[in-house]
GUROPA-692873 format. One line per field, with one value per residue (C-alpha): x, y, z; residue number from 1; residue in one letter. Coordinates in steps of 0.5 Angstrom, whole numbers, plus 2048, in hexadecimal, padded with zeros to 3 digits. Example, Ala and Ser with C-alpha at 12.3 -4.5 7.8 and 13.67 -1.06 7.14 Angstrom:
% GUROPA-692873
px = (819,81B);
py = (7F7,7FE);
pz = (810,80E);
seza = (1,2);
kero = (A,S);
END
This chain:
% GUROPA-692873
px = (82F,82C,82F,82B,828,821,81E,817,814,80D,80D,80C,809,807,800,7FB,7F4,7F0,7EB,7E7,7EC,7F2,7F6,7FB,801,805,80C,80D,814,817,814,811,80B,80C,806,805,7FF,7FC,7F6,7F3,7F0,7E9,7EB,7E9,7EA,7E3,7E0,7E5,7E8,7E4,7DD,7D8,7DD,7DF,7DF,7E7,7ED,7F0,7F7,7FE,802,809,80B,80E,80A,80D,808,801,7FE,7FA,7F6,7F5,7EF,7F0,7E9,7EB,7EB,7F2,7F5,7FB,7FD,802,806,80C,812,80E,810,809,807,7FF,7FD,7F8,7F3,7ED,7EF,7EC,7F1,7EF,7F3,7F4,7F5,7F5,7FB,7FB,7FE,803,806,80A,808,80D,809,801,801,7FF,7F9,7F7,7F7,7F2,7ED,7ED,7E7,7EA,7E6,7E8);
py = (70A,704,6FE,6F9,6F4,6F2,6EC,6EA,6E3,6E2,6DC,6E1,6E7,6ED,6ED,6E8,6E9,6E3,6E3,6DE,6DB,6DF,6E2,6E8,6E8,6EF,6F0,6F7,6F9,700,705,6FF,6FA,6F3,6EF,6E8,6E6,6DF,6DD,6D6,6D4,6D8,6DE,6E5,6EC,6EE,6E8,6E7,6EE,6F3,6F0,6F5,6FA,6FC,6F8,6F9,6FA,701,6FF,701,6FA,6F8,6F1,6EB,6E4,6DE,6D9,6D8,6DC,6E2,6E6,6ED,6F1,6F9,6FC,6FF,6F8,6F7,6F0,6EC,6E6,6E5,6DF,6DD,6E1,6E7,6EE,6F2,6F9,6FB,702,705,704,700,6F8,6F1,6EB,6E4,6DD,6D9,6D2,6CD,6CF,6D4,6DB,6DE,6E5,6EA,6F2,6F7,6FD,6FD,6F8,6FD,700,6F9,6F7,6FC,6FA,6F3,6F0,6EC,6E5,6E1);
pz = (896,896,893,895,88F,88F,88D,88D,88A,886,88B,890,88D,891,88F,88B,887,886,881,87C,878,87A,87F,87F,884,886,888,88B,889,88A,884,881,882,87E,87D,87B,877,877,873,872,86B,86A,86D,86A,86D,86B,86E,874,876,873,874,876,876,86F,868,867,86B,86B,86F,86B,86B,86A,86B,86A,868,86C,86A,866,861,861,85C,85C,859,858,858,851,84F,84E,852,853,857,85C,85E,862,862,85F,862,861,862,862,862,866,860,862,861,863,863,864,865,85F,85F,865,869,86E,86C,871,870,874,874,874,873,875,87B,880,87B,879,880,882,87D,87F,883,888,88A,890);
seza = (1,2,3,4,5,6,7,8,9,10,11,12,13,14,15,16,17,18,19,20,21,22,23,24,25,26,27,28,29,30,31,32,33,34,35,36,37,38,39,40,41,42,43,44,45,46,47,48,49,50,51,52,53,54,55,56,57,58,59,60,61,62,63,64,65,66,67,68,69,70,71,72,73,74,75,76,77,78,79,80,81,82,83,84,85,86,87,88,89,90,91,92,93,94,95,96,97,98,99,100,101,102,103,104,105,106,107,108,109,110,111,112,113,114,115,116,117,118,119,120,121,122,123,124);
kero = (M,N,H,E,V,L,V,K,L,F,D,D,P,D,E,V,K,H,F,E,K,G,R,F,E,L,V,Y,M,P,N,M,T,I,G,R,A,T,Y,E,P,G,W,K,W,S,D,H,V,G,V,G,V,R,K,Y,C,T,V,E,H,L,G,I,V,L,G,G,R,M,A,I,L,M,E,D,G,S,S,C,E,L,G,P,G,S,C,F,Y,I,P,S,A,A,H,D,G,W,V,V,G,E,E,D,Y,V,S,L,H,L,L,G,A,D,E,Y,N,R,Q,I,H,H,T,P);
END
């Protein structure tokens, strides 16, 4: 039986995807991938990740907001706003999101990080 403790840091992530107005960093842990999303003011999923691919994100998310604010709009018209300390669950139903205000939005993604990473179009 392996009793080693595994510690990883987002300062040295396993993978980073950069895109206009943001980045998504991943650390791969046993049985889980954890993502850290950082989006600048003006970032919007449909404009900076989904552009040319799809109008809405369909990834299921479970996460925690570390800083900044984000508006979420579901395709059915329902909406909410996330802020620091918010623990959130967003179903795989179609949704869009954008940064609110002039502060970077930062969140940890405990569910959906792998699938979200596959949807991101990497830019150097």
